[in-house]
C-alpha atoms as a printed R data frame, in Angstrom:
    type eleno elety resid chain resno        x      y       z
1   ATOM     1    CA   UNK     A     1 -113.232 92.855 -37.675
2   ATOM     2    CA   UNK     A     2 -113.220 89.729 -35.556
3   ATOM     3    CA   UNK     A     3 -111.947 90.386 -32.036
4   ATOM     4    CA   UNK     A     4 -108.851 88.773 -30.633
5   ATOM     5    CA   UNK     A     5 -109.318 85.710 -28.463
6   ATOM     6    CA   UNK     A     6 -107.263 83.872 -25.848
7   ATOM     7    CA   UNK     A     7 -103.706 84.952 -25.164
8   ATOM     8    CA   UNK     A     8 -103.646 87.071 -28.323
9   ATOM     9    CA   UNK     A     9 -105.650 89.676 -26.349
10  ATOM    10    CA   UNK     A    10 -102.661 90.299 -24.111
11  ATOM    11    CA   UNK     A    11  -99.529 89.276 -26.025
12  ATOM    12    CA   UNK     A    12  -98.306 90.403 -29.410
13  ATOM    13    CA   UNK     A    13  -97.180 87.717 -31.892
14  ATOM    14    CA   UNK     A    14  -93.884 89.641 -32.049
15  ATOM    15    CA   UNK     A    15  -93.039 88.283 -28.591
16  ATOM    16    CA   UNK     A    16  -92.072 85.009 -30.246
17  ATOM    17    CA   UNK     A    17  -89.325 86.723 -32.251
18  ATOM    18    CA   UNK     A    18  -86.491 86.428 -29.647
19  ATOM    19    CA   UNK     A    19  -87.066 82.697 -29.151
20  ATOM    20    CA   UNK     A    20  -87.454 82.147 -32.891
21  ATOM    21    CA   UNK     A    21  -84.223 84.050 -33.543
22  ATOM    22    CA   UNK     A    22  -82.272 81.970 -31.039
23  ATOM    23    CA   UNK     A    23  -83.744 78.742 -32.427
24  ATOM    24    CA   UNK     A    24  -82.763 79.774 -35.947
25  ATOM    25    CA   UNK     A    25  -79.234 80.897 -35.045
26  ATOM    26    CA   UNK     A    26  -78.326 78.032 -32.729
27  ATOM    27    CA   UNK     A    27  -80.264 75.130 -34.292
28  ATOM    28    CA   UNK     A    28  -81.513 75.614 -37.847
29  ATOM    29    CA   UNK     A    29  -78.444 77.393 -39.261
30  ATOM    30    CA   UNK     A    30  -75.847 75.028 -37.697
31  ATOM    31    CA   UNK     A    31  -77.762 71.965 -38.871
32  ATOM    32    CA   UNK     A    32  -78.071 73.283 -42.414
33  ATOM    33    CA   UNK     A    33  -74.391 74.231 -42.384
34  ATOM    34    CA   UNK     A    34  -73.338 70.791 -41.123
35  ATOM    35    CA   UNK     A    35  -75.311 69.186 -43.943
36  ATOM    36    CA   UNK     A    36  -73.196 71.048 -46.484
37  ATOM    37    CA   UNK     A    37  -69.930 70.553 -44.583
38  ATOM    38    CA   UNK     A    38  -70.470 66.781 -44.551
39  ATOM    39    CA   UNK     A    39  -69.549 66.819 -48.237
40  ATOM    40    CA   UNK     A    40  -66.372 68.871 -47.765
41  ATOM    41    CA   UNK     A    41  -62.803 68.308 -46.605
42  ATOM    42    CA   UNK     A    42  -62.902 71.144 -44.059
43  ATOM    43    CA   UNK     A    43  -60.482 70.683 -41.175
44  ATOM    44    CA   UNK     A    44  -58.578 72.752 -38.638
45  ATOM    45    CA   UNK     A    45  -55.422 72.139 -40.643
46  ATOM    46    CA   UNK     A    46  -56.876 73.926 -43.690
47  ATOM    47    CA   UNK     A    47  -59.417 76.090 -41.923
48  ATOM    48    CA   UNK     A    48  -59.730 78.714 -44.668
49  ATOM    49    CA   UNK     A    49  -59.711 76.223 -47.519
50  ATOM    50    CA   UNK     A    50  -63.028 74.388 -47.731
51  ATOM    51    CA   UNK     A    51  -63.395 72.155 -50.769
52  ATOM    52    CA   UNK     A    52  -66.260 69.967 -51.905
53  ATOM    53    CA   UNK     A    53  -65.177 66.303 -51.895
54  ATOM    54    CA   UNK     A    54  -68.451 64.550 -52.677
55  ATOM    55    CA   UNK     A    55  -68.948 61.261 -50.852
56  ATOM    56    CA   UNK     A    56  -65.308 60.876 -49.808
57  ATOM    57    CA   UNK     A    57  -66.114 61.372 -46.109
58  ATOM    58    CA   UNK     A    58  -68.769 58.673 -46.201
59  ATOM    59    CA   UNK     A    59  -66.519 56.227 -48.070
60  ATOM    60    CA   UNK     A    60  -63.856 56.796 -45.433
61  ATOM    61    CA   UNK     A    61  -66.440 56.404 -42.689
62  ATOM    62    CA   UNK     A    62  -67.796 53.082 -43.931
63  ATOM    63    CA   UNK     A    63  -64.282 51.704 -44.434
64  ATOM    64    CA   UNK     A    64  -63.248 52.242 -40.801
65  ATOM    65    CA   UNK     A    65  -63.539 49.120 -38.624
66  ATOM    66    CA   UNK     A    66  -64.071 51.277 -35.505
67  ATOM    67    CA   UNK     A    67  -67.148 52.814 -37.096
68  ATOM    68    CA   UNK     A    68  -68.921 49.461 -37.285
69  ATOM    69    CA   UNK     A    69  -67.942 48.766 -33.682
70  ATOM    70    CA   UNK     A    70  -69.584 52.082 -32.771
71  ATOM    71    CA   UNK     A    71  -72.786 51.136 -34.593
72  ATOM    72    CA   UNK     A    72  -72.896 47.769 -32.830
73  ATOM    73    CA   UNK     A    73  -72.368 49.349 -29.407
74  ATOM    74    CA   UNK     A    74  -74.894 52.099 -30.089
75  ATOM    75    CA   UNK     A    75  -77.550 49.563 -31.065
76  ATOM    76    CA   UNK     A    76  -76.654 47.473 -28.020
77  ATOM    77    CA   UNK     A    77  -77.196 50.460 -25.748
78  ATOM    78    CA   UNK     A    78  -80.386 51.531 -27.534
79  ATOM    79    CA   UNK     A    79  -82.049 48.098 -27.577
80  ATOM    80    CA   UNK     A    80  -81.279 47.263 -23.938
81  ATOM    81    CA   UNK     A    81  -82.325 50.648 -22.579
82  ATOM    82    CA   UNK     A    82  -85.450 50.970 -24.738
83  ATOM    83    CA   UNK     A    83  -86.785 47.568 -23.657
84  ATOM    84    CA   UNK     A    84  -85.899 47.951 -19.976
85  ATOM    85    CA   UNK     A    85  -87.031 51.573 -19.571
86  ATOM    86    CA   UNK     A    86  -90.335 50.837 -21.297
87  ATOM    87    CA   UNK     A    87  -91.158 47.667 -19.363
88  ATOM    88    CA   UNK     A    88  -89.975 48.962 -15.983
89  ATOM    89    CA   UNK     A    89  -91.724 52.286 -16.529
90  ATOM    90    CA   UNK     A    90  -94.974 50.445 -17.244
91  ATOM    91    CA   UNK     A    91  -94.631 48.168 -14.208
92  ATOM    92    CA   UNK     A    92  -93.816 51.071 -11.891
93  ATOM    93    CA   UNK     A    93  -96.807 52.984 -13.283
94  ATOM    94    CA   UNK     A    94  -99.102 50.083 -12.424
95  ATOM    95    CA   UNK     A    95  -97.668 49.903  -8.908
96  ATOM    96    CA   UNK     A    96  -97.748 53.595  -7.969
97  ATOM    97    CA   UNK     A    97 -100.650 55.019  -9.993
98  ATOM    98    CA   UNK     A    98 -102.831 55.426  -6.887
99  ATOM    99    CA   UNK     A    99 -103.343 58.736  -5.106
100 ATOM   100    CA   UNK     A   100 -102.235 57.622  -1.643
101 ATOM   101    CA   UNK     A   101  -99.366 59.307   0.206
102 ATOM   102    CA   UNK     A   102  -97.122 56.261  -0.201
103 ATOM   103    CA   UNK     A   103  -97.694 56.153  -3.970
104 ATOM   104    CA   UNK     A   104  -96.955 59.854  -4.319
105 ATOM   105    CA   UNK     A   105  -93.756 59.410  -2.347
106 ATOM   106    CA   UNK     A   106  -92.646 56.451  -4.453
107 ATOM   107    CA   UNK     A   107  -93.380 58.351  -7.659
108 ATOM   108    CA   UNK     A   108  -91.168 61.197  -6.457
109 ATOM   109    CA   UNK     A   109  -88.322 58.832  -5.575
110 ATOM   110    CA   UNK     A   110  -88.450 57.033  -8.927
111 ATOM   111    CA   UNK     A   111  -88.668 60.317 -10.849
112 ATOM   112    CA   UNK     A   112  -85.917 62.099  -8.881
113 ATOM   113    CA   UNK     A   113  -82.901 60.813 -10.906
114 ATOM   114    CA   UNK     A   114  -84.200 62.639 -13.996
115 ATOM   115    CA   UNK     A   115  -83.453 65.975 -12.329
116 ATOM   116    CA   UNK     A   116  -79.727 65.155 -12.212
117 ATOM   117    CA   UNK     A   117  -77.423 65.921 -15.130
118 ATOM   118    CA   UNK     A   118  -76.326 62.846 -17.082
119 ATOM   119    CA   UNK     A   119  -72.657 63.725 -16.676
120 ATOM   120    CA   UNK     A   120  -73.133 64.041 -12.901
121 ATOM   121    CA   UNK     A   121  -74.853 60.646 -12.836
122 ATOM   122    CA   UNK     A   122  -71.911 59.224 -14.786
123 ATOM   123    CA   UNK     A   123  -69.424 60.591 -12.235
124 ATOM   124    CA   UNK     A   124  -71.454 59.122  -9.368
125 ATOM   125    CA   UNK     A   125  -71.627 55.713 -11.034
126 ATOM   126    CA   UNK     A   126  -67.885 55.717 -11.686
127 ATOM   127    CA   UNK     A   127  -67.522 55.830  -7.927
128 ATOM   128    CA   UNK     A   128  -70.193 53.148  -7.402
129 ATOM   129    CA   UNK     A   129  -68.538 50.850  -9.957
130 ATOM   130    CA   UNK     A   130  -65.002 51.401  -8.594
131 ATOM   131    CA   UNK     A   131  -63.408 47.917  -8.398
132 ATOM   132    CA   UNK     A   132  -61.500 48.671  -5.205
133 ATOM   133    CA   UNK     A   133  -63.799 50.565  -2.842
134 ATOM   134    CA   UNK     A   134  -66.928 51.142  -4.910
135 ATOM   135    CA   UNK     A   135  -70.347 50.791  -3.313
136 ATOM   136    CA   UNK     A   136  -71.396 47.858  -5.511
137 ATOM   137    CA   UNK     A   137  -68.365 45.662  -4.854
138 ATOM   138    CA   UNK     A   138  -68.390 46.591  -1.170
139 ATOM   139    CA   UNK     A   139  -72.034 45.540  -0.929
140 ATOM   140    CA   UNK     A   140  -71.289 42.206  -2.607
141 ATOM   141    CA   UNK     A   141  -68.491 41.571  -0.122
142 ATOM   142    CA   UNK     A   142  -70.707 42.425   2.836
143 ATOM   143    CA   UNK     A   143  -73.434 39.971   1.828
144 ATOM   144    CA   UNK     A   144  -71.017 37.106   1.182
145 ATOM   145    CA   UNK     A   145  -70.918 37.413  -2.604
146 ATOM   146    CA   UNK     A   146  -67.320 38.563  -2.937
147 ATOM   147    CA   UNK     A   147  -66.829 36.133  -5.819
148 ATOM   148    CA   UNK     A   148  -69.134 38.335  -7.914
149 ATOM   149    CA   UNK     A   149  -66.953 41.437  -7.541
150 ATOM   150    CA   UNK     A   150  -66.024 42.832 -10.946
151 ATOM   151    CA   UNK     A   151  -64.270 45.694 -12.647
152 ATOM   152    CA   UNK     A   152  -67.635 46.835 -13.941
153 ATOM   153    CA   UNK     A   153  -66.516 49.606 -16.295
154 ATOM   154    CA   UNK     A   154  -63.248 48.193 -17.612
155 ATOM   155    CA   UNK     A   155  -64.229 44.615 -18.246
156 ATOM   156    CA   UNK     A   156  -65.079 44.559 -21.991
157 ATOM   157    CA   UNK     A   157  -67.848 42.017 -21.379
158 ATOM   158    CA   UNK     A   158  -69.552 44.108 -18.690
159 ATOM   159    CA   UNK     A   159  -68.784 47.751 -19.461
160 ATOM   160    CA   UNK     A   160  -71.632 48.427 -21.887
161 ATOM   161    CA   UNK     A   161  -74.120 46.591 -19.669
162 ATOM   162    CA   UNK     A   162  -72.999 48.712 -16.718
163 ATOM   163    CA   UNK     A   163  -73.578 51.918 -18.678
164 ATOM   164    CA   UNK     A   164  -77.003 50.648 -19.774
165 ATOM   165    CA   UNK     A   165  -77.920 50.045 -16.124
166 ATOM   166    CA   UNK     A   166  -76.990 53.630 -15.299
167 ATOM   167    CA   UNK     A   167  -79.239 54.953 -18.077
168 ATOM   168    CA   UNK     A   168  -82.125 52.718 -17.014
169 ATOM   169    CA   UNK     A   169  -81.842 53.901 -13.409
170 ATOM   170    CA   UNK     A   170  -81.935 57.554 -14.427
171 ATOM   171    CA   UNK     A   171  -84.707 57.611 -17.032
172 ATOM   172    CA   UNK     A   172  -87.202 54.900 -16.097
173 ATOM   173    CA   UNK     A   173  -89.093 57.453 -13.985
174 ATOM   174    CA   UNK     A   174  -89.772 59.607 -17.042
175 ATOM   175    CA   UNK     A   175  -91.473 56.715 -18.831
176 ATOM   176    CA   UNK     A   176  -93.368 55.908 -15.647
177 ATOM   177    CA   UNK     A   177  -95.004 59.351 -15.634
178 ATOM   178    CA   UNK     A   178  -96.054 58.998 -19.273
179 ATOM   179    CA   UNK     A   179  -97.666 55.641 -18.516
180 ATOM   180    CA   UNK     A   180  -99.418 57.035 -15.434
181 ATOM   181    CA   UNK     A   181 -100.905 59.800 -17.578
182 ATOM   182    CA   UNK     A   182 -102.185 57.156 -19.998
183 ATOM   183    CA   UNK     A   183 -103.638 55.040 -17.200
184 ATOM   184    CA   UNK     A   184 -105.590 58.025 -15.848
185 ATOM   185    CA   UNK     A   185 -107.415 58.315 -19.172
186 ATOM   186    CA   UNK     A   186 -108.844 54.785 -19.111
187 ATOM   187    CA   UNK     A   187 -112.498 54.759 -17.941
188 ATOM   188    CA   UNK     A   188 -112.968 52.690 -14.780
189 ATOM   189    CA   UNK     A   189 -116.135 51.191 -16.277
190 ATOM   190    CA   UNK     A   190 -114.028 48.892 -18.444
191 ATOM   191    CA   UNK     A   191 -112.326 47.348 -15.425
192 ATOM   192    CA   UNK     A   192 -115.555 47.025 -13.448
193 ATOM   193    CA   UNK     A   193 -117.271 45.233 -16.328
194 ATOM   194    CA   UNK     A   194 -114.325 42.889 -16.815
195 ATOM   195    CA   UNK     A   195 -114.160 42.158 -13.072
196 ATOM   196    CA   UNK     A   196 -117.857 41.292 -13.024
197 ATOM   197    CA   UNK     A   197 -117.215 38.863 -15.887
198 ATOM   198    CA   UNK     A   198 -114.555 37.128 -13.773
199 ATOM   199    CA   UNK     A   199 -111.425 38.466 -15.484
200 ATOM   200    CA   UNK     A   200 -108.244 38.220 -13.412
201 ATOM   201    CA   UNK     A   201 -105.903 41.168 -12.798
202 ATOM   202    CA   UNK     A   202 -103.467 39.872 -15.415
203 ATOM   203    CA   UNK     A   203 -106.262 39.462 -17.958
204 ATOM   204    CA   UNK     A   204 -107.547 42.980 -17.278
205 ATOM   205    CA   UNK     A   205 -104.026 44.342 -17.680
206 ATOM   206    CA   UNK     A   206 -103.304 42.545 -20.951
207 ATOM   207    CA   UNK     A   207 -106.753 42.919 -22.555
208 ATOM   208    CA   UNK     A   208 -107.714 46.413 -21.362
209 ATOM   209    CA   UNK     A   209 -104.758 48.381 -20.016
210 ATOM   210    CA   UNK     A   210 -102.104 47.548 -22.603
211 ATOM   211    CA   UNK     A   211 -104.272 48.156 -25.723
212 ATOM   212    CA   UNK     A   212 -105.747 51.395 -24.343
213 ATOM   213    CA   UNK     A   213 -102.368 52.963 -23.472
214 ATOM   214    CA   UNK     A   214 -100.737 52.035 -26.772
215 ATOM   215    CA   UNK     A   215 -100.151 55.755 -27.382
216 ATOM   216    CA   UNK     A   216  -98.106 55.928 -24.183
217 ATOM   217    CA   UNK     A   217  -96.033 52.974 -25.375
218 ATOM   218    CA   UNK     A   218  -95.467 54.770 -28.660
219 ATOM   219    CA   UNK     A   219  -94.277 57.967 -26.951
220 ATOM   220    CA   UNK     A   220  -91.947 56.195 -24.530
221 ATOM   221    CA   UNK     A   221  -90.608 53.874 -27.205
222 ATOM   222    CA   UNK     A   222  -89.806 56.654 -29.664
223 ATOM   223    CA   UNK     A   223  -88.261 58.921 -27.008
224 ATOM   224    CA   UNK     A   224  -86.131 56.053 -25.747
225 ATOM   225    CA   UNK     A   225  -84.939 55.169 -29.252
226 ATOM   226    CA   UNK     A   226  -83.875 58.756 -29.943
227 ATOM   227    CA   UNK     A   227  -82.068 59.139 -26.611
228 ATOM   228    CA   UNK     A   228  -80.484 55.702 -26.981
229 ATOM   229    CA   UNK     A   229  -79.086 56.417 -30.435
230 ATOM   230    CA   UNK     A   230  -77.785 59.816 -29.299
231 ATOM   231    CA   UNK     A   231  -75.962 58.433 -26.258
232 ATOM   232    CA   UNK     A   232  -72.836 60.410 -25.420
233 ATOM   233    CA   UNK     A   233  -72.574 61.821 -21.891
234 ATOM   234    CA   UNK     A   234  -73.122 58.423 -20.263
235 ATOM   235    CA   UNK     A   235  -70.174 56.914 -22.143
236 ATOM   236    CA   UNK     A   236  -67.951 59.991 -22.108
237 ATOM   237    CA   UNK     A   237  -68.346 60.429 -18.357
238 ATOM   238    CA   UNK     A   238  -67.544 56.806 -17.506
239 ATOM   239    CA   UNK     A   239  -65.256 55.025 -19.979
240 ATOM   240    CA   UNK     A   240  -64.765 57.514 -22.838
241 ATOM   241    CA   UNK     A   241  -65.227 54.621 -25.240
242 ATOM   242    CA   UNK     A   242  -62.894 52.149 -23.518
243 ATOM   243    CA   UNK     A   243  -61.738 49.590 -22.778
244 ATOM   244    CA   UNK     A   244  -60.445 48.783 -26.261
245 ATOM   245    CA   UNK     A   245  -63.460 50.465 -27.897
246 ATOM   246    CA   UNK     A   246  -65.853 48.144 -26.021
247 ATOM   247    CA   UNK     A   247  -68.132 51.123 -25.293
248 ATOM   248    CA   UNK     A   248  -67.318 53.346 -28.251
249 ATOM   249    CA   UNK     A   249  -70.573 54.750 -29.663
250 ATOM   250    CA   UNK     A   250  -71.461 57.083 -32.518
251 ATOM   251    CA   UNK     A   251  -71.519 60.093 -30.184
252 ATOM   252    CA   UNK     A   252  -67.992 59.547 -28.865
253 ATOM   253    CA   UNK     A   253  -66.759 58.656 -32.358
254 ATOM   254    CA   UNK     A   254  -68.035 62.017 -33.629
255 ATOM   255    CA   UNK     A   255  -66.564 63.846 -30.630
256 ATOM   256    CA   UNK     A   256  -63.118 62.346 -31.142
257 ATOM   257    CA   UNK     A   257  -63.181 63.082 -34.881
258 ATOM   258    CA   UNK     A   258  -64.088 66.682 -34.145
259 ATOM   259    CA   UNK     A   259  -61.390 66.903 -31.470
260 ATOM   260    CA   UNK     A   260  -58.814 65.700 -33.999
261 ATOM   261    CA   UNK     A   261  -59.705 68.622 -36.259
262 ATOM   262    CA   UNK     A   262  -61.581 66.766 -39.013
263 ATOM   263    CA   UNK     A   263  -64.587 69.068 -39.153
264 ATOM   264    CA   UNK     A   264  -66.077 67.929 -42.458
265 ATOM   265    CA   UNK     A   265  -65.630 64.295 -41.511
266 ATOM   266    CA   UNK     A   266  -67.300 64.936 -38.161
267 ATOM   267    CA   UNK     A   267  -70.230 66.555 -39.957
268 ATOM   268    CA   UNK     A   268  -70.550 63.412 -42.089
269 ATOM   269    CA   UNK     A   269  -70.711 61.276 -38.930
270 ATOM   270    CA   UNK     A   270  -73.378 63.575 -37.522
271 ATOM   271    CA   UNK     A   271  -75.391 63.496 -40.747
272 ATOM   272    CA   UNK     A   272  -75.272 59.702 -40.851
273 ATOM   273    CA   UNK     A   273  -76.372 59.495 -37.200
274 ATOM   274    CA   UNK     A   274  -79.247 61.898 -37.821
275 ATOM   275    CA   UNK     A   275  -80.404 59.968 -40.898
276 ATOM   276    CA   UNK     A   276  -80.238 56.707 -38.951
277 ATOM   277    CA   UNK     A   277  -82.289 58.110 -36.067
278 ATOM   278    CA   UNK     A   278  -84.908 59.591 -38.411
279 ATOM   279    CA   UNK     A   279  -85.236 56.348 -40.368
280 ATOM   280    CA   UNK     A   280  -85.613 54.230 -37.223
281 ATOM   281    CA   UNK     A   281  -88.035 56.669 -35.622
282 ATOM   282    CA   UNK     A   282  -90.300 56.885 -38.657
283 ATOM   283    CA   UNK     A   283  -90.226 53.119 -39.122
284 ATOM   284    CA   UNK     A   284  -91.165 52.306 -35.534
285 ATOM   285    CA   UNK     A   285  -93.685 55.152 -35.430
286 ATOM   286    CA   UNK     A   286  -95.477 53.811 -38.490
287 ATOM   287    CA   UNK     A   287  -95.672 50.304 -37.039
288 ATOM   288    CA   UNK     A   288  -96.767 51.362 -33.566
289 ATOM   289    CA   UNK     A   289  -99.381 53.857 -34.768
290 ATOM   290    CA   UNK     A   290 -101.287 50.984 -36.348
291 ATOM   291    CA   UNK     A   291 -101.654 49.319 -32.947
292 ATOM   292    CA   UNK     A   292 -103.076 52.328 -31.137
293 ATOM   293    CA   UNK     A   293 -106.659 52.301 -29.908
294 ATOM   294    CA   UNK     A   294 -108.732 55.458 -29.826
295 ATOM   295    CA   UNK     A   295 -110.711 55.974 -26.605
């Protein structure tokens, strides 16, 4: 009999059972149940009377004007945050990839916001964006730009952009670390050869760095798309979808439907959101995988 190797010498495979049980009970079963409930009329008003209603929930969903507003706002949030978090994360990675004390300190500062809960960040930014005595408007007044003071969260033209800025501030550091890991894997010989041939820093970055960390771009891009399409806490903690649905997203739409007692309808919203995220993720993943370079 072949002997056990690695961790299997010390740990029984049965040790995975508690984690697997919790994953099954709290993730797999609820998701499978919600798939079935999406095609039912289950609600708190008829809690013990669940009836199959086919595609009625989806017909109702697609006929609601607010639903299309939610899709537009969700895509707005996702596109802005994906582009900004990816580009800023890459630029920060280039700036602080060194091993000096200053670079390590800057990396820690940029990464620090990730350790804070999203709902806590939202509460902090509500204070920063306060039109009366918020930090942002106070700063503008102090530097002689009082004319730029705004009601950042309750101006329909600015509210979604303000929430996007909050998300970018919190999660750019995560993308930065992924890019730094990719940069560490690039052999220095490539840069030395290019420098000897007279290539500028920009040329080395665009012709060597970017192609060879395409996998890092793929990871950050896909993670950002998923988090952007699932946005909830950032909106709920700041505007709760207001003003006048200017920041209403799929997450808050689902939450409000569930809070109103329409459980089957809420499951349909969740199923649609999941299908949309999966379709976008697979599509972008397929395209970006073709551009990756193997070291």
